[in-house]
Structures are given as structure tokens and as C-alpha cells.
N, CA, C and O atoms as CSV, one atom per row, in Angstrom:
chain,resi,resn,atom,element,x,y,z
A,1,ILE,N,N,7.919,-7.809,-3.577
A,1,ILE,CA,C,7.250,-7.201,-3.625
A,1,ILE,C,C,6.860,-6.776,-4.051
A,1,ILE,O,O,7.545,-5.753,-4.046
A,2,HIS,N,N,5.737,-6.511,-4.873
A,2,HIS,CA,C,5.328,-5.392,-6.191
A,2,HIS,C,C,4.348,-5.228,-6.851
A,2,HIS,O,O,4.147,-6.299,-7.424
A,3,ILE,N,N,3.579,-4.497,-7.130
A,3,ILE,CA,C,2.348,-3.632,-7.721
A,3,ILE,C,C,1.763,-4.593,-8.507
A,3,ILE,O,O,2.299,-4.760,-9.602
A,4,GLN,N,N,0.527,-5.468,-8.168
A,4,GLN,CA,C,-0.772,-6.403,-9.705
A,4,GLN,C,C,-1.046,-5.666,-10.214
A,4,GLN,O,O,-2.266,-5.769,-10.337
A,5,TRP,N,N,-0.532,-4.396,-10.940
A,5,TRP,CA,C,-1.719,-3.959,-11.909
A,5,TRP,C,C,-3.103,-4.795,-12.058
A,5,TRP,O,O,-3.251,-5.984,-11.777
A,6,ALA,N,N,-4.207,-3.791,-12.628
A,6,ALA,CA,C,-5.444,-4.525,-12.597
A,6,ALA,C,C,-5.376,-4.302,-14.435
A,6,ALA,O,O,-5.466,-3.323,-15.175
A,7,SER,N,N,-5.217,-5.432,-14.592
A,7,SER,CA,C,-6.222,-5.567,-15.834
A,7,SER,C,C,-6.616,-5.124,-17.474
A,7,SER,O,O,-6.957,-5.992,-18.277
A,8,GLY,N,N,-6.529,-3.754,-17.835
A,8,GLY,CA,C,-7.037,-3.372,-18.978
A,8,GLY,C,C,-7.549,-1.852,-17.830
A,8,GLY,O,O,-8.591,-1.268,-18.125
A,9,THR,N,N,-6.651,-1.319,-16.491
A,9,THR,CA,C,-7.351,-0.474,-16.239
A,9,THR,C,C,-5.748,0.862,-15.718
A,9,THR,O,O,-5.505,1.183,-14.555
A,10,PRO,N,N,-5.028,1.312,-16.842
A,10,PRO,CA,C,-3.875,1.625,-16.692
A,10,PRO,C,C,-4.043,2.394,-15.489
A,10,PRO,O,O,-5.094,3.008,-15.306
A,11,GLY,N,N,-2.863,2.423,-14.435
A,11,GLY,CA,C,-2.739,2.973,-13.395
A,11,GLY,C,C,-3.347,2.235,-12.647
A,11,GLY,O,O,-4.343,2.958,-12.685
A,12,GLN,N,N,-3.694,1.331,-11.905
A,12,GLN,CA,C,-4.861,0.471,-10.953
A,12,GLN,C,C,-4.286,-0.499,-10.550
A,12,GLN,O,O,-4.211,-1.434,-11.347
A,13,GLY,N,N,-3.847,-0.621,-9.592
A,13,GLY,CA,C,-3.795,-2.482,-9.046
A,13,GLY,C,C,-3.519,-1.924,-7.361
A,13,GLY,O,O,-3.706,-0.976,-6.598
A,14,LEU,N,N,-2.937,-3.293,-7.462
A,14,LEU,CA,C,-2.594,-4.042,-5.848
A,14,LEU,C,C,-1.710,-4.188,-5.098
A,14,LEU,O,O,-0.717,-4.716,-5.601
A,15,LEU,N,N,-1.648,-3.939,-4.084
A,15,LEU,CA,C,0.396,-3.587,-3.176
A,15,LEU,C,C,-0.777,-4.327,-2.404
A,15,LEU,O,O,-1.951,-4.050,-2.158
A,16,VAL,N,N,-0.141,-5.128,-2.201
A,16,VAL,CA,C,-0.576,-6.438,-0.631
A,16,VAL,C,C,0.879,-7.042,0.031
A,16,VAL,O,O,1.679,-7.854,-0.435
A,17,LEU,N,N,0.869,-6.068,1.700
A,17,LEU,CA,C,2.328,-6.377,2.172
A,17,LEU,C,C,1.721,-7.533,3.744
A,17,LEU,O,O,0.640,-7.451,4.328
A,18,PRO,N,N,3.025,-8.626,4.067
A,18,PRO,CA,C,2.200,-8.575,5.607
A,18,PRO,C,C,2.782,-8.477,6.776
A,18,PRO,O,O,3.964,-8.551,7.110
A,19,LEU,N,N,1.876,-8.314,7.319
A,19,LEU,CA,C,1.719,-8.457,8.364
A,19,LEU,C,C,2.278,-9.413,10.023
A,19,LEU,O,O,1.849,-10.447,10.536
A,20,SER,N,N,3.307,-8.523,10.401
A,20,SER,CA,C,3.353,-9.090,11.805
A,20,SER,C,C,3.069,-8.479,12.843
A,20,SER,O,O,2.810,-7.284,12.697
A,21,VAL,N,N,3.002,-9.176,14.529
A,21,VAL,CA,C,3.123,-8.667,15.080
A,21,VAL,C,C,4.291,-8.058,15.843
A,21,VAL,O,O,4.881,-7.471,14.936
A,22,THR,N,N,4.780,-7.903,16.629
A,22,THR,CA,C,6.198,-8.154,16.472
A,22,THR,C,C,6.429,-8.349,17.769
A,22,THR,O,O,5.843,-8.114,18.825
A,23,GLY,N,N,8.223,-9.226,17.159
A,23,GLY,CA,C,8.195,-10.213,17.875
A,23,GLY,C,C,7.923,-11.661,17.803
A,23,GLY,O,O,8.565,-12.619,18.232
A,24,ASP,N,N,6.679,-11.572,17.077
A,24,ASP,CA,C,6.415,-13.261,16.550
A,24,ASP,C,C,6.383,-13.524,14.808
A,24,ASP,O,O,6.291,-12.688,13.909
A,25,THR,N,N,6.471,-14.680,14.750
A,25,THR,CA,C,7.881,-14.914,13.484
A,25,THR,C,C,6.203,-15.302,12.356
A,25,THR,O,O,6.313,-15.678,11.189
A,26,GLN,N,N,5.286,-15.166,12.813
A,26,GLN,CA,C,3.980,-15.586,12.342
A,26,GLN,C,C,3.520,-14.137,11.959
A,26,GLN,O,O,3.435,-13.069,12.563
A,27,THR,N,N,3.206,-14.667,10.414
A,27,THR,CA,C,2.034,-13.799,10.184
A,27,THR,C,C,0.969,-13.569,10.730
A,27,THR,O,O,0.173,-14.506,10.669
A,28,ALA,N,N,0.594,-12.575,11.310
A,28,ALA,CA,C,-1.042,-12.308,11.639
A,28,ALA,C,C,-2.241,-11.698,9.847
A,28,ALA,O,O,-3.318,-11.942,9.302
A,29,GLY,N,N,-1.297,-11.042,9.728
A,29,GLY,CA,C,-2.445,-10.694,7.840
A,29,GLY,C,C,-1.914,-10.372,6.809
A,29,GLY,O,O,-0.952,-10.917,6.267
A,30,THR,N,N,-2.702,-9.166,6.355
A,30,THR,CA,C,-2.039,-8.419,5.353
A,30,THR,C,C,-2.270,-6.503,5.360
A,30,THR,O,O,-3.024,-5.730,5.951
A,31,LEU,N,N,-1.569,-6.417,4.727
A,31,LEU,CA,C,-1.990,-4.629,4.397
A,31,LEU,C,C,-2.562,-4.244,3.076
A,31,LEU,O,O,-1.588,-3.836,2.445
A,32,ALA,N,N,-3.468,-4.167,2.427
A,32,ALA,CA,C,-3.256,-4.081,0.767
A,32,ALA,C,C,-3.618,-3.076,0.879
A,32,ALA,O,O,-4.325,-2.749,1.832
A,33,ALA,N,N,-3.182,-2.108,-0.238
A,33,ALA,CA,C,-3.960,-1.395,-0.771
A,33,ALA,C,C,-3.643,-1.302,-1.537
A,33,ALA,O,O,-2.483,-1.606,-1.816
A,34,GLU,N,N,-4.943,-0.559,-2.808
A,34,GLU,CA,C,-5.747,-0.219,-3.542
A,34,GLU,C,C,-4.805,0.498,-4.340
A,34,GLU,O,O,-5.958,0.929,-4.331
A,35,VAL,N,N,-4.112,0.970,-4.886
A,35,VAL,CA,C,-3.401,2.635,-5.606
A,35,VAL,C,C,-4.075,2.982,-7.318
A,35,VAL,O,O,-4.839,2.855,-8.275
A,36,GLN,N,N,-3.251,3.373,-6.767
A,36,GLN,CA,C,-4.112,4.502,-9.153
A,36,GLN,C,C,-2.833,5.674,-8.424
A,36,GLN,O,O,-2.526,6.404,-7.482
A,37,ALA,N,N,-2.525,5.205,-9.531
A,37,ALA,CA,C,-1.202,5.937,-10.599
A,37,ALA,C,C,-1.555,7.406,-11.287
A,37,ALA,O,O,-2.681,7.897,-11.370
A,38,PHE,N,N,-0.391,7.950,-11.728
A,38,PHE,CA,C,-0.966,9.586,-11.949
A,38,PHE,C,C,0.033,9.959,-13.058
A,38,PHE,O,O,1.218,9.627,-13.079
A,39,GLY,N,N,-0.639,10.725,-14.011
A,39,GLY,CA,C,1.071,10.991,-14.696
A,39,GLY,C,C,1.190,10.262,-15.654
A,39,GLY,O,O,0.431,9.789,-16.501
A,40,ALA,N,N,3.228,10.183,-15.212
A,40,ALA,CA,C,4.657,9.533,-16.058
A,40,ALA,C,C,3.639,7.850,-15.875
A,40,ALA,O,O,3.810,6.939,-16.685
A,41,LEU,N,N,2.730,7.743,-14.799
A,41,LEU,CA,C,2.764,6.290,-14.436
A,41,LEU,C,C,1.853,5.403,-14.707
A,41,LEU,O,O,1.773,4.181,-14.578
A,42,ALA,N,N,1.076,6.356,-15.166
A,42,ALA,CA,C,-0.273,6.211,-16.203
A,42,ALA,C,C,-0.760,7.116,-17.030
A,42,ALA,O,O,-1.984,7.030,-16.942
A,43,TRP,N,N,-0.405,8.114,-17.951
A,43,TRP,CA,C,-0.531,8.573,-19.339
A,43,TRP,C,C,-1.858,9.228,-18.710
A,43,TRP,O,O,-3.038,8.952,-18.927
A,44,ALA,N,N,-1.279,10.185,-17.862
A,44,ALA,CA,C,-2.603,11.356,-17.243
A,44,ALA,C,C,-1.885,12.968,-17.204
A,44,ALA,O,O,-0.684,13.231,-17.258
A,45,GLU,N,N,-2.528,13.498,-17.143
A,45,GLU,CA,C,-2.155,15.084,-17.184
A,45,GLU,C,C,-1.511,14.889,-15.726
A,45,GLU,O,O,-0.710,14.034,-16.105
A,46,GLU,N,N,-1.317,14.973,-14.776
A,46,GLU,CA,C,-1.170,15.286,-13.534
A,46,GLU,C,C,-0.084,13.720,-13.309
A,46,GLU,O,O,-0.590,12.606,-13.444
A,47,ASP,N,N,1.131,13.869,-13.026
A,47,ASP,CA,C,1.582,13.144,-12.427
A,47,ASP,C,C,1.397,13.256,-10.314
A,47,ASP,O,O,1.278,14.307,-9.684
A,48,GLY,N,N,1.437,11.763,-9.687
A,48,GLY,CA,C,0.641,12.016,-8.285
A,48,GLY,C,C,0.095,10.632,-8.214
A,48,GLY,O,O,-0.426,10.175,-9.231
A,49,PHE,N,N,0.167,9.767,-6.909
A,49,PHE,CA,C,0.194,8.378,-6.667
A,49,PHE,C,C,-1.014,8.445,-6.021
A,49,PHE,O,O,-1.461,9.560,-6.287
A,50,GLY,N,N,-1.808,7.838,-5.294
A,50,GLY,CA,C,-2.534,7.774,-3.950
A,50,GLY,C,C,-3.048,6.080,-3.505
A,50,GLY,O,O,-2.948,5.071,-4.203
A,51,ALA,N,N,-3.624,6.215,-2.073
A,51,ALA,CA,C,-4.143,5.143,-2.202
A,51,ALA,C,C,-4.691,4.064,-0.876
A,51,ALA,O,O,-3.934,3.582,-0.033
A,52,ARG,N,N,-6.276,3.831,-0.953
A,52,ARG,CA,C,-6.497,3.510,0.230
A,52,ARG,C,C,-6.184,2.515,0.593
A,52,ARG,O,O,-6.905,1.578,0.251
A,53,ILE,N,N,-5.272,2.287,1.242
A,53,ILE,CA,C,-5.362,1.228,2.736
A,53,ILE,C,C,-6.062,0.747,3.692
A,53,ILE,O,O,-6.847,1.478,4.297
A,54,THR,N,N,-5.869,-0.958,4.101
A,54,THR,CA,C,-6.970,-1.412,4.490
A,54,THR,C,C,-6.107,-2.998,5.145
A,54,THR,O,O,-5.995,-4.034,4.491
A,55,GLN,N,N,-5.456,-2.721,6.949
A,55,GLN,CA,C,-5.228,-3.216,7.141
A,55,GLN,C,C,-5.800,-4.519,8.005
A,55,GLN,O,O,-6.600,-4.371,8.930
A,56,THR,N,N,-5.123,-6.227,7.450
A,56,THR,CA,C,-6.759,-6.862,7.520
A,56,THR,C,C,-5.672,-8.288,8.245
A,56,THR,O,O,-4.736,-8.800,7.632
A,57,LEU,N,N,-6.292,-8.819,10.151
A,57,LEU,CA,C,-5.430,-8.980,10.791
A,57,LEU,C,C,-6.070,-10.201,11.223
A,57,LEU,O,O,-7.295,-10.174,11.345
A,58,GLY,N,N,-5.190,-11.700,11.575
A,58,GLY,CA,C,-5.728,-13.075,11.857
A,58,GLY,C,C,-6.229,-13.202,12.121
A,58,GLY,O,O,-6.635,-14.330,11.839
A,59,ASN,N,N,-7.487,-12.060,13.488
A,59,ASN,CA,C,-9.195,-11.955,13.985
A,59,ASN,C,C,-10.016,-11.677,12.617
A,59,ASN,O,O,-11.205,-11.646,12.932
A,60,ASN,N,N,-9.881,-11.484,11.367
A,60,ASN,CA,C,-10.727,-11.291,10.716
A,60,ASN,C,C,-11.392,-9.839,10.425
A,60,ASN,O,O,-12.296,-9.525,9.651
A,61,SER,N,N,-10.524,-8.978,11.431
A,61,SER,CA,C,-10.671,-7.465,11.640
A,61,SER,C,C,-10.128,-7.026,10.637
A,61,SER,O,O,-9.009,-7.406,10.294
A,62,ALA,N,N,-10.887,-6.062,9.919
A,62,ALA,CA,C,-10.422,-4.895,9.000
A,62,ALA,C,C,-10.310,-3.042,9.479
A,62,ALA,O,O,-11.338,-2.480,9.857
A,63,ASP,N,N,-9.708,-2.693,9.442
A,63,ASP,CA,C,-9.795,-1.403,9.642
A,63,ASP,C,C,-9.040,-0.677,8.378
A,63,ASP,O,O,-7.909,-1.053,8.070
A,64,ALA,N,N,-9.733,0.431,7.614
A,64,ALA,CA,C,-9.292,1.190,6.769
A,64,ALA,C,C,-8.232,2.146,7.106
A,64,ALA,O,O,-8.905,2.936,7.767
A,65,TYR,N,N,-7.367,2.494,7.110
A,65,TYR,CA,C,-6.745,3.571,6.857
A,65,TYR,C,C,-6.252,5.016,5.603
A,65,TYR,O,O,-6.396,4.666,4.431
A,66,VAL,N,N,-5.852,6.131,5.749
A,66,VAL,CA,C,-5.744,7.228,4.224
A,66,VAL,C,C,-4.706,6.642,3.966
A,66,VAL,O,O,-4.449,5.629,4.617
A,67,PHE,N,N,-3.868,7.060,3.022
A,67,PHE,CA,C,-2.989,6.780,2.191
A,67,PHE,C,C,-1.458,6.517,3.703
A,67,PHE,O,O,-0.613,5.627,3.793
A,68,ASN,N,N,-1.685,7.552,4.475
A,68,ASN,CA,C,-0.113,7.150,5.302
A,68,ASN,C,C,-0.756,5.967,6.200
A,68,ASN,O,O,-0.429,6.103,7.379
A,69,GLY,N,N,-1.309,5.214,6.042
A,69,GLY,CA,C,-1.862,3.836,6.824
A,69,GLY,C,C,-1.181,3.614,8.531
A,69,GLY,O,O,-1.412,4.469,9.386
A,70,GLY,N,N,-0.538,2.658,8.772
A,70,GLY,CA,C,-0.054,2.286,10.387
A,70,GLY,C,C,1.249,1.902,9.447
A,70,GLY,O,O,1.113,1.761,8.232
A,71,VAL,N,N,2.622,1.733,10.160
A,71,VAL,CA,C,3.167,1.199,10.411
A,71,VAL,C,C,3.919,0.704,11.708
A,71,VAL,O,O,3.985,1.557,12.593
A,72,PRO,N,N,4.363,-0.233,11.918
A,72,PRO,CA,C,5.263,-0.937,13.441
A,72,PRO,C,C,5.364,0.116,14.424
A,72,PRO,O,O,6.143,0.969,13.999
A,73,ASP,N,N,5.014,0.342,15.284
A,73,ASP,CA,C,5.764,1.021,16.767
A,73,ASP,C,C,4.945,2.816,16.265
A,73,ASP,O,O,4.734,3.789,16.990
A,74,SER,N,N,4.692,2.637,14.879
A,74,SER,CA,C,3.532,3.997,14.744
A,74,SER,C,C,2.592,4.534,14.759
A,74,SER,O,O,2.250,4.020,15.824
A,75,SER,N,N,1.480,5.395,14.440
A,75,SER,CA,C,0.172,5.111,14.488
A,75,SER,C,C,-0.085,5.646,12.772
A,75,SER,O,O,-1.039,5.374,12.043
A,76,THR,N,N,1.191,6.525,12.459
A,76,THR,CA,C,1.030,7.603,11.059
A,76,THR,C,C,1.908,7.255,10.213
A,76,THR,O,O,2.944,7.634,10.759
A,77,TRP,N,N,2.295,6.628,8.914
A,77,TRP,CA,C,3.153,7.598,8.103
A,77,TRP,C,C,3.211,9.048,7.685
A,77,TRP,O,O,2.320,9.539,8.379
A,78,ARG,N,N,3.730,10.030,6.962
A,78,ARG,CA,C,3.777,10.445,6.560
A,78,ARG,C,C,3.218,10.734,5.151
A,78,ARG,O,O,3.580,9.752,4.504
A,79,THR,N,N,2.361,11.754,4.122
A,79,THR,CA,C,2.809,10.833,2.762
A,79,THR,C,C,4.137,10.659,2.224
A,79,THR,O,O,4.490,9.833,1.382
A,80,ALA,N,N,4.703,11.372,2.700
A,80,ALA,CA,C,6.496,11.750,2.047
A,80,ALA,C,C,7.246,10.312,1.907
A,80,ALA,O,O,7.663,9.789,0.874
A,81,ASP,N,N,7.308,9.746,3.453
A,81,ASP,CA,C,7.264,8.378,3.194
A,81,ASP,C,C,6.485,6.748,3.249
A,81,ASP,O,O,6.831,5.566,3.265
A,82,GLY,N,N,5.388,7.464,3.264
A,82,GLY,CA,C,4.660,6.240,2.244
A,82,GLY,C,C,5.366,6.352,1.069
A,82,GLY,O,O,6.177,5.474,0.771
A,83,LEU,N,N,5.200,7.192,0.441
A,83,LEU,CA,C,4.883,7.714,-1.381
A,83,LEU,C,C,7.224,6.466,-1.551
A,83,LEU,O,O,7.518,5.513,-2.273
A,84,ASN,N,N,8.004,7.150,-0.637
A,84,ASN,CA,C,8.767,6.585,-0.882
A,84,ASN,C,C,9.153,5.062,-0.751
A,84,ASN,O,O,9.811,4.259,-1.414
A,85,PHE,N,N,8.134,5.042,0.902
A,85,PHE,CA,C,8.601,3.286,0.637
A,85,PHE,C,C,8.245,2.091,-0.642
A,85,PHE,O,O,8.819,1.157,-1.203
A,86,ILE,N,N,6.701,2.909,-0.686
A,86,ILE,CA,C,6.138,2.268,-2.321
A,86,ILE,C,C,6.808,2.945,-3.089
A,86,ILE,O,O,6.269,2.973,-4.195
A,87,SER,N,N,7.944,3.642,-3.035
A,87,SER,CA,C,8.380,3.590,-4.607
A,87,SER,C,C,9.860,2.994,-4.433
A,87,SER,O,O,10.316,2.410,-5.416
A,88,ARG,N,N,10.559,3.071,-3.420
A,88,ARG,CA,C,11.347,1.338,-3.224
A,88,ARG,C,C,10.424,-0.061,-3.725
A,88,ARG,O,O,10.506,-0.666,-4.794
A,89,MET,N,N,9.304,-0.397,-2.253
A,89,MET,CA,C,8.827,-1.680,-3.373
A,89,MET,C,C,9.229,-2.235,-4.410
A,89,MET,O,O,9.729,-3.336,-4.641
A,90,THR,N,N,8.831,-0.937,-5.316
A,90,THR,CA,C,8.247,-1.104,-7.058
A,90,THR,C,C,9.237,-0.826,-7.714
A,90,THR,O,O,9.000,-0.717,-8.917
A,91,GLU,N,N,10.691,-0.597,-7.290
A,91,GLU,CA,C,11.260,-0.259,-8.251
A,91,GLU,C,C,12.501,-1.652,-9.134
A,91,GLU,O,O,13.155,-2.470,-8.488
A,92,GLY,N,N,12.501,-1.573,-10.166
A,92,GLY,CA,C,12.943,-2.796,-11.207
A,92,GLY,C,C,11.813,-3.269,-11.856
A,92,GLY,O,O,11.910,-4.182,-12.677
């Protein structure tokens, strides 16, 4: 899993994760995060990381979330947890 950085737009990209229903082995949809990095990540004066997360399920419904989005067995992530997760997913 990695961020696909947009060509010609430093610090902007898209992270897409598969979604599935608990107990179901089939993917139900995707969780897409439009990401914007700042500072050391994108040559800006201030360090930071922001994202607009959209959850799209197999029934073509789409729900927009703020950065803390939705995770299994929980309605929200704390911002720090979300940043830590994206950091782990983008290492290397």
C-alpha cells in the first residue's frame, strides 16, 4: 500500500485502501484518501499532513469523512492514530 503522488503537484496524492465487511473475505469497496503533505514532505514552510477521506462501498454509496475517517469496529480515528497508520503504510 502506498500513496500515488500526483505528477507536477508536490505533496498531493491519493491513497486507496480496500474495504471489506467483518467476516467477509470479499472486498466491499475502497477507502480513498486525497492527501496533502506540507513542510519536509512537500517543500513548504510548515510541517503537516492533511487528508480528505471518502469511503465508497460496493452498493455505490459514498460517505465523506474528515481525516479521522472510519475504521473497523469504530466510527472514528483520533488524528494521531490516522497519521501513525498512514506513516506505517508509506514507509520505504
